[in-house]
C-alpha positions as a Markdown table, in Angstrom:
| # | Residue | x | y | z |
|---|---|---|---|---|
| 1 | Met | 72.0 | -15.5 | -57.5 |
| 2 | Lys | 75.1 | -13.9 | -55.6 |
| 3 | Lys | 73.2 | -13.3 | -52.5 |
| 4 | Ile | 71.9 | -16.7 | -52.4 |
| 5 | Phe | 75.1 | -18.0 | -53.2 |
| 6 | Arg | 77.0 | -15.9 | -50.6 |
| 7 | Val | 74.1 | -17.1 | -47.4 |
| 8 | Phe | 74.7 | -20.4 | -49.2 |
| 9 | Ser | 78.3 | -20.4 | -48.6 |
| 10 | Ala | 78.2 | -18.4 | -44.8 |
| 11 | Phe | 75.7 | -21.2 | -43.8 |
| 12 | Ile | 78.2 | -23.9 | -45.2 |
| 13 | Leu | 81.7 | -22.0 | -43.3 |
| 14 | Phe | 79.5 | -21.5 | -39.9 |
| 15 | Leu | 78.3 | -25.2 | -40.1 |
| 16 | Ser | 81.8 | -26.7 | -40.6 |
| 17 | Ala | 83.4 | -24.0 | -38.0 |
| 18 | Phe | 80.6 | -26.0 | -35.5 |
| 19 | Ser | 81.3 | -29.0 | -36.6 |
| 20 | Ser | 85.1 | -29.1 | -35.9 |
| 21 | Cys | 84.6 | -27.5 | -32.6 |
| 22 | Lys | 85.2 | -30.6 | -30.0 |
| 23 | Lys | 84.8 | -30.0 | -25.9 |
| 24 | Ala | 85.9 | -32.1 | -23.5 |
| 25 | Gly | 86.7 | -35.7 | -23.9 |
| 26 | Thr | 89.6 | -38.6 | -24.5 |
| 27 | Asp | 90.4 | -38.0 | -28.3 |
| 28 | Gly | 92.9 | -35.3 | -27.5 |
| 29 | Ala | 97.1 | -35.4 | -27.2 |
| 30 | Thr | 97.2 | -33.6 | -23.5 |
| 31 | Thr | 98.5 | -35.5 | -20.5 |
| 32 | Val | 97.8 | -34.5 | -17.0 |
| 33 | Val | 100.0 | -35.8 | -14.7 |
| 34 | Val | 98.1 | -35.9 | -11.0 |
| 35 | Phe | 100.1 | -35.9 | -7.6 |
| 36 | Ala | 97.1 | -36.7 | -4.8 |
| 37 | Lys | 98.7 | -34.5 | -1.6 |
| 38 | His | 97.6 | -34.9 | 1.9 |
| 39 | His | 99.4 | -32.2 | 4.1 |
| 40 | Gly | 102.1 | -31.3 | 1.2 |
| 41 | Asn | 102.7 | -34.9 | 1.2 |
| 42 | Thr | 102.7 | -36.9 | -2.1 |
| 43 | Ile | 100.2 | -40.0 | -1.7 |
| 44 | Lys | 102.3 | -43.0 | -3.5 |
| 45 | Asn | 100.5 | -45.8 | -5.1 |
| 46 | His | 100.0 | -48.8 | -3.4 |
| 47 | Val | 99.6 | -52.8 | -4.3 |
| 48 | Thr | 96.1 | -53.1 | -2.8 |
| 49 | Tyr | 94.8 | -49.6 | -3.0 |
| 50 | Pro | 96.3 | -47.6 | -6.3 |
| 51 | Asp | 95.2 | -43.8 | -6.7 |
| 52 | Ser | 92.4 | -43.2 | -8.9 |
| 53 | Val | 91.4 | -40.4 | -10.7 |
| 54 | Phe | 87.6 | -40.0 | -11.9 |
| 55 | Ile | 86.9 | -37.2 | -14.6 |
| 56 | Lys | 84.0 | -36.1 | -15.6 |
| 57 | Phe | 84.0 | -34.0 | -18.6 |
| 58 | Asn | 82.3 | -30.8 | -19.4 |
| 59 | Ala | 82.0 | -30.1 | -15.8 |
| 60 | Thr | 83.2 | -27.8 | -13.4 |
| 61 | Asp | 81.8 | -29.0 | -9.9 |
| 62 | Leu | 81.8 | -32.1 | -8.4 |
| 63 | Pro | 79.8 | -34.7 | -9.7 |
| 64 | Ser | 77.2 | -35.7 | -7.3 |
| 65 | Asp | 78.4 | -39.3 | -7.2 |
| 66 | Pro | 81.8 | -39.3 | -7.9 |
| 67 | Thr | 82.9 | -42.6 | -8.4 |
| 68 | His | 79.7 | -43.7 | -10.2 |
| 69 | Asn | 79.0 | -40.4 | -12.6 |
| 70 | Tyr | 82.1 | -39.9 | -14.3 |
| 71 | Asp | 83.2 | -40.5 | -18.0 |
| 72 | Ala | 87.1 | -41.4 | -17.7 |
| 73 | Leu | 89.0 | -43.5 | -15.0 |
| 74 | Tyr | 92.6 | -43.5 | -14.7 |
| 75 | Val | 94.7 | -45.9 | -12.2 |
| 76 | Gly | 97.9 | -45.1 | -10.7 |
| 77 | Glu | 101.1 | -47.5 | -11.3 |
| 78 | Val | 102.1 | -49.0 | -8.1 |
| 79 | Gly | 105.1 | -47.4 | -6.6 |
| 80 | Glu | 104.6 | -44.3 | -8.6 |
| 81 | Asp | 103.8 | -40.6 | -6.6 |
| 82 | His | 101.5 | -39.8 | -9.8 |
| 83 | Thr | 98.6 | -40.9 | -12.0 |
| 84 | His | 99.0 | -40.0 | -16.1 |
| 85 | Cys | 95.8 | -39.2 | -17.3 |
| 86 | Ile | 96.4 | -39.1 | -21.2 |
| 87 | Asn | 94.4 | -38.6 | -24.5 |
| 88 | Leu | 92.6 | -35.2 | -23.0 |
| 89 | His | 91.3 | -32.9 | -25.5 |
| 90 | Thr | 91.0 | -29.4 | -24.7 |
| 91 | Gly | 88.1 | -28.1 | -22.7 |
| 92 | Lys | 86.6 | -28.5 | -19.0 |
| 93 | Tyr | 87.2 | -31.5 | -16.3 |
| 94 | Tyr | 86.2 | -32.1 | -13.1 |
| 95 | Phe | 89.1 | -34.3 | -11.6 |
| 96 | Tyr | 88.5 | -36.7 | -8.2 |
| 97 | Val | 91.4 | -38.6 | -7.1 |
| 98 | Thr | 90.8 | -41.2 | -4.4 |
| 99 | Gly | 94.1 | -43.1 | -2.6 |
| 100 | Met | 95.2 | -44.7 | 0.6 |
| 101 | Asp | 97.9 | -42.4 | 2.8 |
| 102 | Ser | 100.2 | -44.6 | 4.0 |
| 103 | Ser | 101.4 | -42.8 | 7.4 |
| 104 | Gly | 97.6 | -43.3 | 8.9 |
| 105 | Pro | 96.5 | -45.2 | 7.1 |
| 106 | Tyr | 93.9 | -43.0 | 6.1 |
| 107 | Arg | 91.8 | -43.1 | 2.7 |
| 108 | Val | 91.9 | -39.7 | 1.3 |
| 109 | Val | 89.8 | -37.7 | -1.4 |
| 110 | Gly | 89.8 | -34.6 | -3.2 |
| 111 | Gly | 89.0 | -33.0 | -6.6 |
| 112 | Met | 89.0 | -30.2 | -8.4 |
| 113 | Ala | 87.7 | -28.1 | -11.7 |
| 114 | Ile | 90.7 | -28.2 | -14.5 |
| 115 | Lys | 90.7 | -26.2 | -18.2 |
| 116 | Ile | 92.9 | -27.3 | -20.9 |
| 117 | Lys | 93.1 | -24.7 | -23.2 |
| 118 | Tyr | 93.9 | -24.7 | -26.7 |
| 119 | Gly | 97.6 | -23.1 | -26.1 |
| 120 | Asp | 98.2 | -26.4 | -24.1 |
| 121 | Arg | 97.2 | -29.3 | -26.1 |
| 122 | Lys | 99.6 | -31.7 | -26.8 |
| 123 | Lys | 101.7 | -30.8 | -23.1 |
| 124 | Glu | 102.1 | -32.5 | -20.5 |
| 125 | Ile | 100.8 | -30.6 | -17.9 |
| 126 | Asp | 101.7 | -31.5 | -13.7 |
| 127 | Gln | 99.1 | -30.9 | -11.4 |
| 128 | Asp | 98.8 | -31.2 | -7.6 |
| 129 | Ile | 95.1 | -32.1 | -6.1 |
| 130 | Ala | 94.5 | -31.8 | -2.3 |
| 131 | Val | 93.3 | -34.7 | -0.7 |
| 132 | Thr | 92.2 | -35.3 | 2.5 |
| 133 | Glu | 90.3 | -37.9 | 5.1 |
């Protein structure tokens, strides 16, 4: 009887530990502040073309069509030089950024994989992402 109880207890413990693990998503408390940089200069959000951050969850590579195959989209506020990506959970993400460099004007894009670690939850993380024409 004790053996059955131990096996059952171990199974319940395993099941509860497995179900409490969460992967990337928008149910967390981390904010990633994205600064799109073109030739080292930060891109400001424009009225007609604000910076946009397309995020793919549980990904480390650029999706095949990043502006259509994404899980979350954040749009920057006009005049600011960054975009707040809020409520992110721990996990792996691929950030794809689009913007307009007014020095050209050039449409610029770029991306990178970002991992939010358990120790970074409930924090605000500043992240530069290089963009190019």
